[in-house]
N, C-alpha and C positions, 0 to 999 in steps of 0.2 A: 055132160056139163064140162065146159072148158075151165082151165085153171088160169087165174090172173096173178101175175107175180110182179112185185115191185122191183124195178131195175135201177131206179135212181131217184134221188131227191136233189135237185140242183137249181141254180138260177137259169132263167130262160136263155140267157146268152150262151150257156154251156151245153144246151141241147144239141146233139149231133144233127147235121144237115138232113140226114135221111129220116129223122124223126120229127123235125120241125114242122113239116106240113100237117101232121096230126095235131100239133099244138095250135097252129094257126087256124085250122078248121074248127077245133073245139072253141077257141076264143071267138070266132065269128058266130058260131051257133049260140053261144052264151051272150053275144053282143058285149063282149068284154074288151076293154082297152088294156093291153098288157105292156109292162115295162120290162126291159132286158134284165133288170135286177130282181124281178119277181121270182119267188120260189115255185117250182112245179114238181110234182111227183109224176113219174112215168111208170105206167103199168104195161106189161106185155102179156098178151094171151099166148100161153105156151103153145109151141109148135106152129106159130103163125108169125107174120110180120105186122100184126095189128097192135098198135100202141094206143093206150088210153091215158091222156094227160089229166091230172087233177091239180087245179090251181090252188095253192095254199094260202092265198090272200082271200079271205072270206070263204074258207073251205066248206064242203058239205060235211055232214056228220058221217061217222063210220056206217051207221044204219042206212043213210041215204045213198052212200057209195055202194054198199052191198045190194041195195034194191036196184040201182042202175045197172050194176054188173049182172044181176040176175035176169034182167030184161034182155041182156045180151047173151044169156045162157053161159055165164061165167061166174066163178066164185074165187074170192081171194084166198091165197094160202095163209096158213096160221101165222107164219113169220112175217109175211107182208102186212097182214092185218095189224099185228102188234106194232110194227114200225110206223105204219100210217096213223095208228091211234094216237101216237105221240104228237102228231102234227094236225090232226083233224079234231073237230068238235066231237064231244062224246055222243 
């Protein structure tokens, strides 16, 4: 199982250009219109260049996020889960 680690919680406009395609792809998959001021959490799968954005406007619950990561054979680190729990629904 891979490890997913929180690397940033930031406004969309501050997401680095090399990570922005992951955010744009996720927004398209979710059929979501995003604004540059919207908050997004960025997860990284350790030892990869794979990033998973989590939109914090109408966010998933921690349980939903963990289920999604599990389908991708990944698990949140304890410290990342704690930090995200403050921003996600219980």
